[in-house]
ZADREN-317377 format. One line per 2 residues: number of its first residue (from 1); for each residue y, x, z negated of N, C-alpha, C. Coordinates in nm, 4 decimals. Each point is the difference from the previous one (the first is absolute). Example, Ala and Ser with C-alpha at 12.3 -4.5 7.8 and 13.67 -1.06 7.14 Angstrom:
BEGIN
1> -0.5690/1.3190/-0.7800/0.1190/-0.0890/0.0000/0.1200/0.0900/0.0000; 0.1050/-0.0350/0.0720/0.1190/0.0820/-0.0060/0.1090/-0.0770/-0.0730
This chain:
BEGIN
1> -2.9118/2.5631/-2.0202/0.1230/0.0207/0.1024/0.1059/-0.0979/-0.0136; -0.0378/-0.1318/-0.0110/0.1098/-0.0961/-0.0025/0.0533/0.0065/-0.1187
3> -0.0387/0.0257/-0.1277/0.0680/0.0109/-0.1215/0.0802/0.1313/-0.0061; -0.0283/0.1054/0.0933/0.0978/0.0993/0.0122/0.1284/-0.0307/0.0710
5> -0.0080/-0.0846/0.0839/0.1115/-0.0263/0.0743/0.0789/-0.0981/-0.0738; -0.0483/-0.0907/-0.0946/0.0745/-0.0804/-0.0742/0.0407/0.0598/-0.1251
7> -0.0065/0.1207/-0.0118/0.0263/0.0780/-0.1478/0.1451/0.0022/-0.0084; 0.0455/-0.0237/-0.1040/0.1503/0.0182/-0.0503/0.0573/0.1415/0.0216
9> 0.1102/0.0232/0.0405/0.0600/0.1333/0.0247/0.1260/-0.0149/-0.0518; 0.0658/0.1277/-0.0549/0.1546/-0.0057/-0.0366/0.0826/0.0317/0.1163
11> 0.1207/-0.0473/-0.0160/0.1084/0.0036/0.0972/0.0588/0.1618/-0.0125; 0.0458/0.0343/0.1289/0.0310/0.1388/-0.0157/0.1649/0.0307/-0.0610
13> 0.0249/0.1051/-0.0409/0.1333/0.0386/-0.0472/0.0355/-0.0616/-0.1241; 0.1145/-0.0465/-0.0173/0.0535/-0.0460/-0.1185/-0.0600/-0.1274/-0.0393
15> -0.0700/-0.0553/0.0964/-0.0696/-0.1241/-0.0372/-0.1723/0.0272/-0.0533; -0.0115/0.1154/-0.0089/-0.1469/0.0290/-0.0376/-0.0605/-0.0694/-0.1288
17> 0.1019/-0.0617/-0.0694/-0.0533/-0.0708/-0.1148/-0.0512/-0.1346/0.0269; 0.0302/-0.0447/0.1252/-0.0443/-0.1403/0.0569/-0.1481/0.0206/0.0548
19> -0.0825/-0.0862/-0.0263/-0.1482/0.0042/0.0519/-0.0094/-0.1276/0.0848; -0.0404/0.0054/0.1219/-0.0324/-0.1146/0.0774/-0.1295/-0.0073/0.0787
21> -0.0462/-0.0987/0.0349/-0.1184/-0.0273/0.0712/0.0313/-0.0461/0.1432; -0.0996/0.0547/0.1006/0.0383/-0.0368/0.1359/0.0114/-0.1420/0.0069
23> -0.0587/-0.0995/-0.0661/0.0054/-0.1189/0.0202/0.1225/-0.0505/-0.0730; 0.0553/0.0608/-0.0759/0.1491/-0.0124/-0.0153/0.0988/-0.0096/0.1043
25> -0.0232/0.1074/0.0723/0.1021/0.0276/0.1187/-0.0350/-0.1072/0.0920; -0.1342/-0.0504/0.0173/-0.0345/-0.0966/0.0830/0.0823/-0.1254/-0.0330
27> -0.0162/-0.0346/-0.1208/0.0722/-0.1220/-0.0517/0.1387/0.0004/0.0225; 0.0764/0.1162/-0.0301/0.1252/-0.0055/0.0218/0.0325/-0.0288/0.1309
29> -0.0645/0.0585/0.1069/0.0112/-0.0217/0.1436/-0.0283/-0.1385/0.0339; -0.0899/-0.0594/-0.0419/-0.0358/-0.1364/0.0294/0.1189/-0.0931/-0.0487
31> 0.0422/0.0366/-0.1170/0.1147/-0.1029/-0.0591/0.1270/0.0144/0.0795; 0.0299/0.1362/0.0578/0.1098/0.0281/0.0624/-0.0059/-0.0597/0.1363
33> -0.1354/-0.0072/0.0760/-0.0001/-0.0595/0.1213/0.0242/-0.1526/-0.0169; -0.0725/-0.0557/-0.1036/0.0112/-0.1559/-0.0069/0.1386/-0.0257/-0.0243
35> 0.0899/0.0812/-0.0791/0.1228/-0.0453/-0.0279/0.0910/0.0058/0.1421; -0.0566/0.1136/0.0615/0.0836/0.0122/0.1358/-0.0339/-0.1098/0.0805
37> -0.1247/-0.0513/0.0162/-0.0363/-0.1046/0.1032/0.0798/-0.1226/-0.0558; -0.0011/-0.0321/-0.1166/0.0569/-0.1233/-0.0471/0.1468/-0.0012/0.0218
39> 0.0657/0.1098/-0.0125/0.1449/-0.0004/0.0322/0.0354/0.0018/0.1649; -0.0933/0.0629/0.0599/-0.0045/-0.0073/0.1546/-0.0056/-0.1326/0.0426
41> -0.0918/-0.0850/-0.0313/-0.0381/-0.1324/0.0224/0.1193/-0.0870/-0.0474; 0.0687/0.0261/-0.1334/0.1185/-0.0927/-0.0160/0.1168/0.0311/0.0674
43> 0.0070/0.0979/0.0660/0.1297/0.0332/0.0944/0.0418/-0.1071/0.0787; 0.1163/-0.0557/-0.0011/0.0462/-0.0886/0.0873/-0.0445/-0.1537/-0.0530
45> -0.0384/-0.0213/-0.1154/-0.0418/-0.1079/-0.0418/0.0722/-0.0372/-0.1341; -0.0085/-0.1280/-0.0703/0.0733/-0.0485/-0.0991/-0.0549/0.0473/-0.1156
47> -0.1402/0.0552/0.0114/-0.0664/0.0513/-0.1139/0.0560/0.1248/-0.0505; 0.0760/0.0919/0.0752/0.0468/0.1365/-0.0509/0.1260/-0.0420/-0.0942
49> 0.0616/-0.1285/0.0119/0.1071/-0.0247/-0.1011/-0.0528/-0.0457/-0.1199; -0.1130/-0.0755/0.0258/-0.0917/-0.0316/-0.1355/-0.0452/0.1318/-0.0681
51> -0.0309/0.0861/0.0591/-0.0532/0.1454/-0.0474/0.1057/0.0527/-0.0880; 0.1360/-0.0019/0.0658/0.1019/0.0729/-0.0706/0.0338/-0.0928/-0.1268
53> -0.0134/-0.1254/-0.0011/0.0022/-0.0919/-0.1251/-0.0986/0.0374/-0.1050; -0.1179/0.0296/0.0380/-0.0985/0.0457/-0.0888/0.0172/0.1451/-0.0577
55> 0.0489/0.0725/0.0909/0.0370/0.1312/-0.0512/0.1053/0.0075/-0.1161; 0.0988/-0.0963/0.0396/0.1309/-0.0117/-0.1064/-0.0470/-0.0501/-0.1348
57> -0.1125/-0.1125/0.0156/-0.0555/-0.0319/-0.1306/-0.0764/0.1193/-0.0870; -0.0965/0.0773/0.0824/-0.0482/0.0985/-0.0428/0.1027/0.0977/-0.0907
59> 0.1131/0.0131/0.0689/0.0924/0.0917/-0.0585/0.0593/-0.0545/-0.1307; 0.0400/-0.1255/0.0014/0.0262/-0.0560/-0.1005/-0.0916/-0.0057/-0.1169
61> -0.1173/-0.0213/0.0224/-0.1118/0.0110/-0.0974/-0.0014/0.1363/-0.0557; -0.0035/0.0945/0.0626/-0.0133/0.1489/-0.0382/0.1188/0.0412/-0.0848
63> 0.1350/-0.0784/0.0348/0.1235/0.0118/-0.0993/-0.0120/-0.0620/-0.1169; -0.0713/-0.1341/0.0072/-0.0037/-0.0596/-0.1087/-0.0818/0.0633/-0.1160
65> -0.1058/0.0671/0.0586/-0.0945/0.0844/-0.0959/0.0804/0.1231/-0.0590; 0.0736/0.0711/0.0931/0.0630/0.1191/-0.0492/0.0948/-0.0273/-0.1069
67> 0.0907/-0.1211/0.0392/0.1228/-0.0130/-0.1037/-0.0653/-0.0964/-0.1030; -0.1061/-0.0401/0.0060/-0.0377/-0.0923/-0.1038/0.0760/-0.1587/-0.0074
69> -0.0133/-0.0480/0.1162/0.0534/-0.1286/0.0214/-0.0868/-0.1313/0.0233; -0.0462/-0.0322/-0.1055/-0.1013/-0.1018/-0.0096/0.0159/-0.1102/0.0870
71> 0.1109/-0.0643/-0.0173/0.0465/-0.1164/0.0816/-0.0044/0.0189/0.1588; 0.0341/0.1057/0.0510/-0.0120/0.0510/0.1417/-0.1367/0.0205/0.0253
73> -0.0762/0.0741/-0.0749/-0.1245/0.0274/0.0136/-0.1040/-0.1304/-0.0007; 0.0384/-0.0939/-0.0839/-0.0869/-0.1247/0.0107/0.0312/-0.0734/0.1254
75> 0.1271/-0.0321/0.0507/0.0329/-0.0641/0.1167/-0.0745/0.0854/0.1198; 0.0048/0.1319/0.0133/-0.0520/0.0649/0.1050/-0.1689/-0.0153/0.0126
77> -0.0379/-0.0093/-0.1152/-0.1593/-0.0087/-0.0265/-0.0411/-0.1366/0.0419; 0.0884/-0.0885/-0.0445/-0.0511/-0.1473/0.0440/0.0267/-0.0227/0.1431
79> 0.1066/0.0498/0.0613/-0.0149/-0.0235/0.1662/-0.0886/0.1053/0.0660; -0.0295/0.1021/-0.0523/-0.0982/0.0919/0.0625/-0.1560/-0.0580/0.0052
81> -0.0143/-0.0980/-0.1029/-0.1394/-0.0663/-0.0025/-0.0261/-0.0940/0.1080; 0.1031/-0.0412/0.0597/0.0017/-0.1071/0.1280/0.0426/0.0338/0.1158
83> 0.0416/0.1538/0.0249/0.0415/0.0275/0.1071/-0.0925/0.0302/0.1291; -0.1210/0.0201/-0.0586/-0.1127/0.0146/0.1017/-0.0362/-0.1355/0.0455
85> -0.0017/-0.0964/-0.0730/-0.0312/-0.1410/0.0553/0.1172/-0.0398/0.1179; 0.1134/0.0199/-0.0643/0.1235/-0.0481/0.0843/0.0161/0.0948/0.1259
87> -0.0334/0.1184/-0.0137/-0.0009/0.0982/0.1359/-0.1047/-0.0743/0.0842; -0.1225/-0.0279/-0.0343/-0.1114/-0.0408/0.1041/0.0528/-0.1519/0.0481
89> 0.0671/-0.0995/-0.0923/0.0330/-0.1217/0.0657/0.1138/0.0311/0.1031; 0.0805/0.0724/-0.0308/0.1373/0.0264/0.0750/-0.0443/0.0560/0.1360
91> -0.0949/0.0998/-0.0237/0.0087/0.0657/0.1397/-0.1513/0.0028/0.0587; -0.0566/-0.1295/0.0213/-0.1080/-0.0113/0.0552/-0.0030/0.0468/0.1372
93> 0.0961/-0.0250/0.0640/-0.0129/0.0325/0.1480/0.0004/0.1630/0.0070; 0.0932/0.0639/-0.0749/-0.0012/0.1479/0.0093/-0.1231/0.0560/-0.0384
95> -0.0758/-0.0447/-0.1167/-0.1219/0.0426/-0.0359/-0.1149/-0.0125/0.1013; 0.0250/-0.1248/0.0627/-0.1150/-0.0141/0.1188/0.0046/0.0932/0.1018
97> 0.1463/0.0069/0.0254/0.0203/0.1202/0.1167/-0.0389/0.1448/-0.0563; 0.0114/0.0342/-0.1141/-0.0365/0.1091/-0.0437/-0.1550/0.0279/0.0147
99> -0.0921/-0.1008/-0.0483/-0.1274/0.0184/0.0334/-0.0581/0.0083/0.1156; 0.0747/-0.0742/0.0902/-0.0048/-0.0131/0.1456/-0.0081/0.1562/0.0621
101> 0.1287/0.0550/-0.0531/0.0213/0.1331/0.0768/-0.1070/0.1042/-0.0880; -0.0261/-0.0322/-0.1133/-0.1096/0.0965/-0.0485/-0.1293/-0.0187/0.0746
103> -0.0489/-0.0977/0.0475/-0.0949/-0.0431/0.0802/0.0032/0.0695/0.1426; 0.1409/0.0409/0.0495/0.0281/0.0351/0.1263/0.0225/0.1616/-0.0055
105> -0.0364/0.0414/-0.1144/-0.0191/0.1822/-0.0116/-0.0938/0.0394/0.0755; 0.0442/0.1266/0.0478/-0.0718/0.0501/0.1167/-0.1321/0.0204/-0.0602
107> -0.0370/0.0294/-0.1227/-0.1320/0.0087/-0.0394/-0.0760/-0.1162/-0.0069; 0.0737/-0.1138/-0.0568/-0.0766/-0.1340/0.0097/0.0093/-0.0619/0.1521
109> 0.0936/0.0201/0.0655/0.0042/-0.0417/0.1331/-0.1170/0.0486/0.1083; -0.0603/0.1019/-0.0540/-0.1162/0.0385/0.0877/-0.1125/-0.1068/0.0117
111> 0.0280/-0.1059/-0.0978/-0.1031/-0.1153/0.0111/0.0667/-0.1295/0.0690; 0.1212/0.0252/0.0364/0.0873/-0.1325/0.0620/0.0239/0.0534/0.1442
113> 0.0112/-0.1282/0.0773/0.0256/0.0162/0.1219/0.1085/-0.0936/0.0469; 0.0750/-0.0563/-0.0744/0.1123/-0.0922/0.0046/0.1187/0.0601/0.0966
115> 0.0405/0.1351/-0.0364/0.0931/0.0583/0.0571/-0.0388/0.0502/0.1726; -0.1195/0.0324/0.0073/-0.0473/0.0345/0.1341/-0.0149/-0.1121/0.0859
117> -0.0144/-0.1217/-0.0418/0.0036/-0.1092/0.0678/0.1390/-0.0557/0.0407; 0.1052/0.0398/-0.1180/0.1208/-0.0366/0.0152/0.0807/0.0809/0.1249
119> -0.0391/0.1215/-0.0118/0.0567/0.1146/0.1096/-0.0565/-0.0626/0.1433; -0.1097/-0.0349/0.0317/-0.0611/-0.0541/0.1039/0.0919/-0.1233/0.0567
121> 0.0204/-0.1033/-0.1028/0.0814/-0.1013/0.0233/0.1480/0.0074/0.0332; 0.0570/0.1039/-0.0714/0.1360/0.0200/0.0369/0.0083/0.0956/0.1381
123> -0.0818/0.0778/0.0453/-0.0116/0.0584/0.1156/0.0056/-0.1295/0.1099; -0.1030/-0.0712/-0.0107/0.0031/-0.1089/0.1080/0.1197/-0.0996/-0.0105
125> 0.0601/0.0013/-0.1298/0.1256/-0.1025/-0.0030/0.1066/0.0577/0.0719; 0.0239/0.1502/-0.0226/0.0944/0.0676/0.0681/0.0026/-0.0083/0.1626
127> -0.1217/0.0159/0.0440/-0.0166/-0.0302/0.1495/0.0494/-0.1207/0.0604; -0.0351/-0.1056/-0.0873/0.0458/-0.1398/0.0354/0.1586/-0.0282/-0.0045
129> 0.0476/0.0954/-0.1105/0.1596/-0.0295/-0.0355/0.0932/0.0807/0.1233; -0.0815/0.1049/0.0610/0.0540/0.0687/0.0914/-0.0073/-0.0712/0.1136
131> -0.1171/-0.0484/0.0481/-0.0239/-0.0855/0.1147/0.1048/-0.1177/0.0039; 0.0291/-0.0706/-0.1190/0.0730/-0.1179/-0.0045/0.1783/0.0534/-0.0179
133> 0.0082/0.1172/-0.0072/0.1494/0.0424/-0.0065/0.0539/-0.0258/-0.1461; -0.0759/-0.0021/-0.1027/0.0409/-0.0229/-0.1321/0.0219/0.1240/-0.0653
135> 0.0797/-0.0098/-0.1030/0.0305/0.1233/-0.0951/-0.0539/-0.0415/-0.1335; -0.0640/0.1106/-0.0732/-0.0554/-0.0478/-0.1172/0.0167/0.1613/-0.0910
137> -0.0226/-0.0354/-0.1426/-0.0272/0.1114/-0.0997/-0.0999/-0.0456/-0.0805; -0.1060/0.0789/-0.0173/-0.1184/-0.0248/-0.0891/-0.0098/0.1022/-0.1049
139> -0.0024/-0.0313/-0.1119/-0.0116/0.1019/-0.1141/-0.1135/-0.0107/-0.0624; -0.0720/0.1206/-0.0296/-0.1187/0.0140/-0.0487/0.0154/0.0472/-0.1490
141> -0.0176/-0.0788/-0.1081/0.0382/0.0501/-0.1483/-0.1155/0.0752/-0.0568; 0.0392/0.1340/-0.0436/-0.0857/0.0980/-0.0370/0.0071/0.0113/-0.1690
143> 0.0307/0.0886/-0.0743/-0.0045/0.0060/-0.1262/0.1486/-0.0587/-0.0784; 0.0793/0.0246/0.0807/0.1377/-0.0323/-0.0646/0.0129/-0.1485/0.0337
145> 0.0378/-0.0795/-0.1279/0.0214/-0.1516/0.0203/0.1013/-0.0276/0.0787; 0.0078/-0.1303/0.0719/0.1030/-0.0219/0.0915/0.0502/-0.1542/-0.0435
147> -0.0157/-0.0299/-0.1233/0.0285/-0.1273/-0.0370/0.1465/-0.0385/0.0091; 0.0686/0.0987/-0.0285/0.1473/-0.0062/0.0177/0.0395/-0.0470/0.1350
149> -0.0806/0.0550/0.1073/0.0290/-0.0394/0.1496/-0.0738/-0.1183/0.0363; -0.1109/-0.0541/-0.0511/-0.0875/-0.0985/0.0427/0.0591/-0.1189/-0.0574
151> 0.0718/0.0157/-0.1052/0.0895/-0.1074/-0.0640/0.1083/-0.0457/0.0830; 0.0424/0.0604/0.0905/0.1234/-0.0330/0.0851/-0.0577/-0.0712/0.0878
153> -0.1355/-0.0173/0.0457/-0.0694/-0.0843/0.1102/-0.0488/-0.1401/-0.0529; -0.1257/-0.0311/0.1072/-0.0585/-0.1158/-0.0373/-0.1342/0.0368/-0.0311
155> -0.0630/-0.0434/-0.1147/-0.1193/0.0563/-0.0321/-0.1068/-0.0794/0.1011; -0.1074/0.0767/0.0426/-0.0896/-0.0617/0.1076/-0.1513/-0.0114/-0.0750
157> -0.0519/0.1202/-0.0399/-0.1127/0.0075/-0.0890/-0.1236/-0.0407/0.1020; -0.0061/0.0441/0.1224/-0.1000/-0.0356/0.1025/-0.0698/0.1288/0.0475
159> -0.1146/-0.0108/0.0549/-0.0676/0.1202/0.0517/0.0704/0.0482/0.1472; 0.0021/0.1251/0.0103/0.0576/0.0442/0.1194/-0.0604/-0.0514/0.1308
161> 0.0646/-0.0403/0.0678/-0.0520/-0.0592/0.1303/0.1043/0.0324/0.1231; -0.0530/0.0161/0.0994/0.0713/0.0185/0.1325/0.0907/-0.1134/0.0121
163> -0.0486/-0.1167/0.0102/0.0537/-0.1140/0.0452/0.1341/-0.0334/-0.0908; -0.0364/0.0353/-0.1367/0.1068/-0.0133/-0.1106/0.1193/0.0873/0.0061
165> -0.0404/0.1280/0.0322/0.1006/0.1025/0.0171/0.1071/-0.0365/0.1079; -0.0626/-0.0220/0.1203/0.0715/-0.0441/0.1333/0.0937/-0.1138/-0.0387
167> -0.0522/-0.0977/-0.0815/0.0841/-0.1367/0.0100/0.1023/0.0438/-0.1108; -0.0037/0.0953/-0.1218/0.1039/0.0192/-0.0856/0.1193/0.0623/0.0702
169> -0.0229/0.1031/0.1284/0.1084/0.0512/0.0674/0.0427/-0.0675/0.1257; -0.0250/-0.1252/0.0143/0.0479/-0.0741/0.1300/0.1275/-0.0220/-0.0135
171> 0.0877/0.0228/0.0871/0.1419/-0.0005/-0.0134/0.0664/-0.1443/-0.0675; -0.0861/-0.0918/0.0390/0.0578/-0.1270/-0.0685/-0.0367/-0.0234/-0.1464
173> -0.0877/0.0855/-0.0698/-0.0405/-0.0090/-0.1145/0.1245/0.0509/-0.0892; 0.0017/-0.0645/-0.1243/0.1172/0.0330/-0.1013/-0.0324/0.1185/-0.0729
175> -0.1228/0.0763/0.0266/-0.0322/0.1054/-0.0741/0.0051/0.1211/0.0926; 0.0161/-0.0160/0.1326/-0.0233/0.1008/0.0930/0.0829/0.1322/-0.0250
177> 0.1229/-0.0213/-0.0663/0.0856/0.1171/-0.0084/-0.0471/0.0921/-0.1263; -0.0848/-0.0628/-0.0805/-0.0303/0.0982/-0.1192/-0.1431/0.0511/0.0204
179> -0.0362/0.0750/-0.1136/-0.1239/0.0713/0.0174/-0.1184/-0.0703/-0.0621; -0.1147/0.0235/0.0469/-0.1278/-0.0475/-0.0420/-0.0645/0.1182/-0.0802
181> -0.0306/-0.0519/-0.1551/-0.0704/0.1110/-0.0725/-0.1392/-0.0370/-0.0103; -0.0854/0.1181/0.0361/-0.1486/-0.0226/-0.0190/-0.0340/0.0582/-0.1069
183> -0.1081/-0.0215/-0.0949/-0.0534/0.0643/-0.0962/-0.1464/-0.0124/0.0050; -0.0733/0.0906/0.0340/-0.1633/-0.0073/0.0448/-0.0179/-0.0644/0.1097
185> -0.0504/-0.1168/-0.0054/-0.0255/-0.0763/0.1442/0.0692/-0.1416/-0.0395; 0.1262/0.0010/-0.0648/0.0465/-0.1326/-0.0485/0.1522/0.0186/0.0464
187> 0.0525/-0.0941/0.0499/0.1592/-0.0082/0.0366/0.0476/-0.0604/-0.1330; 0.0825/0.0798/-0.0674/0.0551/-0.0398/-0.1321/0.1271/-0.0927/0.0413
189> 0.1005/0.0454/0.0653/0.1121/-0.0513/0.0440/0.0675/-0.0003/0.1378; 0.0746/-0.0679/0.0316/0.0729/0.0328/0.1194/0.1210/-0.0464/0.0257
191> 0.0955/0.0256/0.0772/0.1414/-0.0002/-0.0063/0.0687/0.0921/-0.0896; -0.0536/0.0969/-0.0503/0.0449/0.0890/-0.1069/0.1211/0.0877/0.0453
193> 0.1038/0.0390/-0.0892/0.1084/0.0592/0.0337/-0.0267/0.1362/-0.0654; 0.0315/0.1196/0.0993/-0.0366/0.1260/-0.0477/0.1279/0.0951/0.0237
195> 0.0082/0.1085/-0.1057/0.1117/0.0814/0.0017/0.0240/0.0798/0.1209; 0.1111/0.0005/0.0241/0.0233/0.0975/0.1444/0.0149/0.1381/-0.0496
197> -0.0460/0.0951/0.0936/0.0223/0.1374/-0.0374/0.1406/0.0402/0.0296; 0.0548/0.0817/-0.0953/0.1390/0.0552/0.0386/-0.0090/0.1427/0.0531
199> -0.1212/0.0462/0.0661/-0.0264/0.1205/0.0497/0.0926/-0.0049/0.1535; 0.0835/0.0726/-0.0102/0.1012/-0.0022/0.1430/-0.0886/0.0816/0.1205
201> -0.1105/0.0631/-0.0223/-0.0804/0.0597/0.0915/-0.0776/-0.0927/0.0651; -0.0348/-0.1250/-0.0498/-0.0697/-0.0917/0.0746/0.0716/-0.0380/0.1191
203> -0.0425/0.0097/0.1459/0.0513/-0.0139/0.1030/0.0738/-0.1455/0.0107; 0.0918/0.0009/0.0609/0.0905/-0.1273/-0.0061/-0.0751/-0.0900/0.1098
205> -0.0918/0.0367/0.0807/-0.0589/-0.0902/0.0872/-0.1088/-0.0907/-0.0860; -0.0287/0.0361/-0.1084/-0.0911/-0.0738/-0.0783/0.0800/-0.1159/-0.0615
207> -0.0644/-0.1189/-0.0013/0.0633/-0.1389/-0.0558/-0.0295/0.0039/-0.1416; 0.0239/-0.1335/-0.0597/0.0190/-0.0205/-0.1538/-0.1472/0.0055/-0.0426
209> -0.1153/-0.0359/0.0855/-0.1250/-0.0173/-0.0410/-0.0429/0.1621/-0.0433; 0.0240/0.0826/0.1040/-0.0345/0.1405/-0.0296/0.0816/0.0508/-0.1251
211> 0.1255/-0.0268/0.0005/0.0668/0.0549/-0.1309/-0.0512/-0.0478/-0.1273; -0.0512/-0.1467/0.0164/-0.0407/-0.0599/-0.1252/-0.1440/0.0752/-0.0363
213> -0.0750/0.0172/0.1268/-0.1323/0.0652/-0.0453/0.0286/0.1466/-0.0646; 0.0764/0.0641/0.0474/0.0219/0.1404/-0.0523/0.0752/-0.0032/-0.1392
215> 0.0846/-0.0955/-0.0114/0.0691/-0.0121/-0.1440/-0.1065/-0.0264/-0.1030; -0.0799/-0.1022/0.0383/-0.1255/-0.0294/-0.1213/-0.0927/0.1057/-0.0207
217> -0.0331/0.0855/0.1027/-0.0860/0.1166/-0.0097/0.0510/0.1206/-0.0570; 0.1515/0.0050/-0.0136/0.0579/0.0950/-0.0607/-0.0108/-0.0310/-0.1519
219> -0.0060/-0.1302/-0.0595/0.0096/-0.0415/-0.1399/-0.1558/0.0002/-0.0626; -0.0947/-0.0361/0.0989/-0.1495/-0.0166/-0.0358/-0.0898/0.0534/0.0964
221> -0.1465/-0.0073/-0.0451/-0.0881/0.0646/0.0626/-0.0431/-0.1002/0.1249; 0.0417/-0.1037/0.0178/-0.0338/-0.0938/0.0858/-0.0186/0.0669/0.1573
223> -0.0525/-0.0667/0.0800/-0.0223/0.0127/0.1445/0.0611/-0.1160/0.0624; 0.0901/0.0334/0.1136/0.0802/-0.0922/0.0621/-0.0437/0.0271/0.1550
225> -0.0511/-0.1246/0.0687/-0.0190/0.0018/0.1381/0.1052/-0.0911/0.0488; 0.0791/0.0565/0.1213/0.1201/-0.0735/0.0558/-0.0333/-0.0204/0.1516
227> 0.0058/-0.1132/0.0229/0.0007/-0.0333/0.1668/0.1333/-0.0229/0.0460; 0.0425/0.0605/0.1165/0.1370/-0.0258/0.0390/-0.0074/-0.0874/0.1066
229> 0.0633/-0.1260/0.0076/0.0232/-0.0838/0.0922/0.0634/0.0535/0.1303; 0.1091/0.0776/-0.0210/0.0711/0.0522/0.1181/-0.0723/0.1121/0.0889
231> -0.0863/0.0713/-0.0664/-0.0952/0.1107/0.0592/-0.1260/-0.0345/0.0311; -0.0554/-0.0866/-0.0678/-0.1254/-0.0304/-0.0048/-0.0768/0.1186/-0.0478
233> 0.0361/0.0566/-0.1012/-0.0675/0.1122/-0.0477/-0.0220/-0.0125/-0.1450; -0.0813/0.0776/-0.0600/-0.0493/-0.0060/-0.1473/0.0200/0.1387/-0.0728
235> 0.0591/-0.0022/-0.1131/0.0181/0.1176/-0.0812/-0.0545/-0.0343/-0.1365; -0.0390/0.1241/-0.0820/-0.0294/-0.0129/-0.1284/0.0732/0.0746/-0.0920
237> 0.0388/-0.0541/-0.1149/0.0956/0.0637/-0.0962/-0.0822/0.0224/-0.1229; 0.0194/0.1355/-0.0350/-0.0605/0.0507/-0.1366/0.0761/0.1093/-0.0498
239> 0.0141/-0.0017/-0.1452/0.0656/0.0756/-0.0708/0.1385/0.0268/0.0708; 0.0770/-0.0952/0.0574/0.1180/0.0291/0.0368/0.0117/0.0422/0.1473
241> -0.1112/0.0023/0.0638/0.0094/0.0644/0.1222/-0.0445/-0.1013/0.1162; 0.0351/-0.0046/0.1247/-0.0295/-0.0780/0.0797/-0.0738/0.0724/0.1218
243> -0.1055/-0.0638/0.0482/-0.0653/0.0683/0.1150/-0.0310/-0.1026/0.0897; 0.0272/0.0223/0.1337/-0.0269/-0.0672/0.0987/-0.1718/0.0049/0.0442
245> -0.0665/-0.0841/0.0554/-0.1308/-0.0197/0.0049/-0.0348/-0.0108/0.1524; -0.0838/0.0715/0.0526/-0.0381/-0.0022/0.1388/-0.0828/-0.1161/0.0273
247> -0.0869/-0.0605/-0.0999/-0.0816/-0.1133/0.0442/-0.0727/-0.0469/-0.1057; -0.1060/-0.0903/0.0024/-0.0809/-0.0489/-0.0940/-0.0771/0.0881/-0.0923
249> -0.0559/0.0935/0.0923/-0.0977/0.0807/-0.0611/0.0684/0.1067/-0.1165; 0.1602/0.0413/0.0230/0.0512/0.0784/-0.0797/0.0419/-0.0939/-0.1092
251> 0.0432/-0.1200/0.0245/0.0423/-0.0944/-0.1156/-0.1292/0.0058/-0.1060; -0.1130/-0.0596/0.0855/-0.1037/0.0101/-0.1006/-0.0380/0.1124/-0.1042
253> 0.0064/0.1044/0.0696/-0.0300/0.1305/-0.0553/0.1128/0.0169/-0.1088; 0.1273/0.0058/0.0358/0.0966/0.0254/-0.1077/-0.0092/-0.0982/-0.1134
255> -0.0261/-0.1328/0.0100/-0.0237/-0.0828/-0.1307/-0.1141/0.0411/-0.0506; -0.1098/0.0128/0.0519/-0.1192/0.0325/-0.0594/0.0221/0.1520/-0.0824
257> 0.0765/0.0840/0.0294/0.0228/0.1075/-0.0951/0.1006/-0.0279/-0.1020; 0.0875/-0.0843/0.0366/0.1261/-0.0351/-0.0952/-0.0828/-0.0655/-0.1136
259> -0.0738/-0.1011/0.0254/-0.0608/-0.1005/-0.0951/-0.1482/0.0593/-0.0525; -0.0502/0.0884/0.0275/-0.1085/0.0547/-0.0339/-0.1038/-0.0922/0.0409
261> -0.0039/-0.0587/0.1005/-0.0892/-0.1069/0.0490/-0.1015/0.0495/0.1117; -0.1140/-0.0361/0.0059/-0.0873/0.0411/0.0840/0.0514/-0.0484/0.1478
263> -0.0023/0.0846/0.0950/0.0366/-0.0412/0.1357/-0.0949/-0.1027/0.0618; 0.0226/-0.0810/0.0795/-0.0759/-0.0844/0.0615/0.0284/-0.1353/-0.0081
265> -0.0080/-0.0569/-0.0948/0.0397/-0.1515/-0.0332/-0.0727/-0.1001/0.0991; 0.0484/-0.1055/0.0021/-0.0660/-0.0969/0.0766/0.0678/-0.0224/0.1328
267> 0.0716/0.0527/0.0443/0.0638/-0.0056/0.1386/-0.1054/0.0602/0.1099; 0.0125/-0.0901/0.0964/-0.0740/0.0292/0.1193/0.0712/0.1339/0.0876
269> -0.0465/0.1131/0.0111/0.0674/0.1110/0.0520/0.0471/-0.0399/0.1553; -0.1010/-0.0868/0.0642/0.0448/-0.0016/0.1314/0.1212/-0.0980/0.0157
271> 0.0326/-0.0831/-0.1112/0.1229/-0.0926/-0.0048/0.1145/0.1135/0.0001; 0.0087/0.1354/-0.0324/0.1076/0.0773/-0.0804/0.0543/0.0610/0.1172
273> 0.0699/-0.0976/0.1146/0.0625/0.0716/0.1181/0.1542/-0.0503/0.0320; 0.0425/-0.0817/-0.0855/0.1527/-0.0304/0.0276/0.0791/0.0539/-0.1009
275> 0.0501/0.1527/0.0254/0.0557/0.0437/-0.1017/0.0937/0.0892/0.0756; 0.1105/-0.0079/0.0981/0.0721/0.0811/0.0608/0.1310/0.0405/-0.0645
């Protein structure tokens, strides 16, 4: 039975002279998916520029073979023998980020609880920020890299905690006007500058933080949580849309769905009361 399924077959129509196996189709799909994921992870990083450079070298190599240019062919081959090592050395942070995001894939993420804990901590931090009258914008990175934006802030590299999040948005803090970026259960950077939305339908009553949250989620698949210091309310931005939330339970629910994380976290439900 298994051998029948894997039996080669001819393509229909004018391509009937081509015989393929089901495993050939699976192979093509896997390669296409891997290339798609690599390009998706490279988006917004310096590595994409190097990818274009590598593509140019490949094109030169092909041209050298076609037009029989031994000098150019030798030069491209010499460079090509070391580009892999150079790529690894120059882009260690990006590669580490790609591997981290691979581990946070929904399939592998079934075995991880980092985002679930981070959600609970962020919900608690939002309560404290509202109680103290502080504004904030907290961004959860998903598949799209945010390196271009984290580079505009200050690297933190610390585990998410309620006390740290609140301290970063104290008005006297030099980073309180920028965004905090969270990856998994780690605060990657603070004081980050985000792109403003150009959508005129965003109500004028929303401030710069809300517009920055919408602007970022228009360009990436990140999820932004915005705390308004004027109204003492919380909103969530996703895919360029902004939604006001009624309370901590809704914030937890929306974040859990958006990040594909298990609801619950480490927060004590009895403490989730300050969210008017």
